[in-house]
C-alpha positions in Angstrom: -18.9 2.6 -12.6 -17.2 5.4 -12.1 -14.7 5.4 -9.1 -15.8 7.5 -5.7 -14.0 9.8 -3.6 -12.6 8.3 -0.7 -13.0 10.0 2.6 -11.0 9.4 5.7 -13.0 11.2 8.7 -11.4 10.2 12.1 -12.9 11.4 15.3 -10.4 9.5 17.4 -8.4 6.0 17.9 -7.0 4.6 21.1 -4.9 1.6 22.5 -6.5 1.2 25.7 -6.4 4.9 27.4 -3.8 6.1 25.1 -4.9 8.3 22.5 -3.1 7.4 19.0 -4.9 9.2 16.3 -6.9 12.8 17.0 -9.3 14.2 15.2 -8.3 14.3 11.0 -9.9 14.1 8.1 -8.8 13.9 4.3 -9.8 12.5 1.2 -8.2 11.2 -1.7 -9.3 11.4 -5.3 -9.5 8.6 -7.8 -6.4 8.3 -9.8 -4.6 10.6 -6.9 -1.7 9.5 -5.2 -1.0 10.8 -1.5 2.2 10.4 0.4 2.0 10.1 4.5 4.5 11.1 6.1 5.8 11.7 10.1 8.1 10.5 12.7 8.3 6.9 13.3 5.6 5.4 16.1 3.1 8.6 15.2 0.6 6.3 14.0 0.7 6.5 10.5 0.7 2.5 9.6 -2.6 2.6 12.2 -4.3 5.0 10.0 -3.5 2.9 6.9 -4.7 -0.3 8.7 -8.0 2.0 9.8 -8.1 2.9 5.9 -8.2 -0.8 4.7 -10.9 -1.6 6.9 -8.1 -4.0 9.1 -8.9 -2.1 12.3 -12.3 -1.2 12.9 -12.0 -0.1 16.3 -12.0 3.8 16.0 -14.5 6.2 15.9 -15.5 8.1 12.7 -16.3 7.0 9.1 -14.3 5.8 6.4 -15.5 5.5 2.8 -13.5 3.2 0.6 -13.9 0.9 -2.3 -14.4 -3.0 -2.1 -11.6 -3.3 -4.7 -8.4 -2.5 -2.8 -4.7 -3.6 -1.9 -2.5 -3.4 0.8 1.3 -3.6 0.2 3.1 -4.1 3.4 6.2 -3.4 4.6 7.1 -6.8 4.5 6.3 -9.3 0.9 3.9 -11.4 3.2 4.1 -14.2 1.2 3.3 -17.8 1.7 6.5 -19.9 1.7 5.2 -22.9 1.0 3.4 -21.8 -2.0 5.0 -21.0 -5.5 5.1 -17.7 -6.9 2.2 -18.3 -8.9 0.2 -19.6 -5.9 0.9 -16.7 -4.1 -0.3 -14.4 -6.6 -3.3 -16.3 -7.5 -4.2 -16.8 -3.6 -6.2 -13.2 -3.1 -7.6 -13.5 -6.6 -9.4 -16.7 -7.2 -11.1 -15.8 -10.1 -7.6 -14.5 -12.5 -7.1 -16.8 -15.0 -3.3 -18.3 -15.1 -2.6 -16.2 -18.7 -3.9 -12.8 -16.5 -1.2 -14.1 -13.7 1.4 -14.6 -15.9 1.0 -11.2 -17.3 1.2 -9.7 -13.6 4.3 -11.4 -13.0 5.6 -10.5 -17.1 4.9 -6.9 -15.8 6.9 -6.8 -12.7 10.1 -8.6 -14.6 9.4 -12.1 -12.9 8.7 -13.9 -16.3 9.9 -17.7 -15.8 9.7 -17.4 -12.0 6.1 -19.0 -11.4 7.2 -22.5 -10.2 9.6 -20.9 -7.7 9.2 -20.5 -3.8 9.6 -17.1 -2.0 12.6 -18.6 -0.2 14.4 -18.8 -4.0 13.6 -15.2 -4.7 15.6 -12.2 -3.7 14.1 -9.8 -1.2 13.3 -7.3 -4.1 12.0 -10.1 -5.9 9.5 -11.1 -3.4 8.7 -7.3 -3.3 7.8 -7.4 -6.9 5.8 -10.1 -6.2 3.7 -8.3 -3.6 3.5 -5.4 -6.3 2.1 -8.1 -8.9 -0.3 -9.1 -6.3 -1.4 -6.0 -5.7 -2.3 -4.7 -9.2 -3.5 -7.9 -10.7 -6.9 -6.7 -9.8 -7.0 -3.6 -10.7 -7.7 -2.1 -7.3 -9.2 1.3 -6.8 -7.5 1.8 -3.9 -4.0 1.2 -3.1 -2.3 1.4 0.1 1.3 1.1 0.7 3.5 1.1 4.1 7.0 1.9 3.4 7.4 -0.3 0.2 10.8 0.7 -0.4 12.2 0.2 3.6 15.5 -2.2 3.9 16.6 -2.4 0.1 19.8 -1.7 -1.2 19.6 1.9 -3.0 20.0 0.2 -6.4 16.9 -2.2 -6.1 15.3 0.4 -4.1 15.5 2.9 -7.3 14.1 0.1 -9.5 11.2 -0.7 -7.2 10.3 3.1 -7.3 10.3 3.2 -10.9 8.3 -0.1 -11.3 5.6 1.5 -8.7 5.7 4.7 -10.5 4.9 2.9 -13.9 2.4 0.4 -12.5 0.3 3.3 -10.8 0.8 5.6 -14.0 -0.9 2.5 -15.8 -3.8 1.4 -13.5 -4.4 5.0 -11.8 -5.6 3.8 -8.6 -6.3 6.0 -5.4 -3.1 5.8 -3.5 -1.6 6.3 -0.1 1.9 5.1 0.8 3.9 5.9 3.8 7.6 7.0 3.9 10.2 8.7 5.6 11.9 10.2 2.4 10.6 13.3 1.2 12.5 12.4 -2.4 10.0 9.7 -2.5 7.0 11.8 -1.6 7.6 14.6 -3.7 8.3 12.3 -6.6 5.7 10.4 -6.4 2.6 11.9 -4.8 0.7 14.7 -6.1 0.0 16.0 -2.6 1.7 14.9 0.9 0.0 14.5 4.6 2.0 15.3 7.8 1.3 13.6 10.7 2.4 15.4 14.1 1.7 15.0 17.7 -0.9 16.9 19.7 -2.4 16.1 23.0 -5.5 13.9 21.4 -3.1 11.8 19.4 -1.7 12.6 16.0 -3.2 14.8 13.6 -2.6 16.4 10.1 0.0 19.2 10.2 
């Protein structure tokens, strides 16, 4: 089945009486990568959560595919589950061979029986990426995926993310504070700026 255009049309998002997101709309084409930038606290993560369907409390409409993956700032791994179990948990229909192949694709060959606490932060982030791409999502959402990594590890993760996106070609929206990352990875850059009705696209 052909992938469809993803559309976001938010009229308003509030926390109590406080406006967070003002009227904003945009689309993401199949295979397109968008970067979302803006100052801290403006509502970038809130926008991602609305797009993912995690936060339904807003006025407006979002059209998204069912096959989506969300890479959070933290790896969000279960510490009592092995690497392989963490990868398979959201993908119960994935074969062990396919899971092993996904781990190999991010440089985690032979790590399947380890627990997250036995991995470096960079390896945990690699596992998070493997889990996201394992089911070939039509939509990939990433919230500052390279934050809190040392420069060498961040560069390695960036290159890995570039390769995985080029290989799988999902529609992608990712948040970053680094315009160099945005310019390098994204086809388009969306900028949030403050208005009296909440954050809007600049």
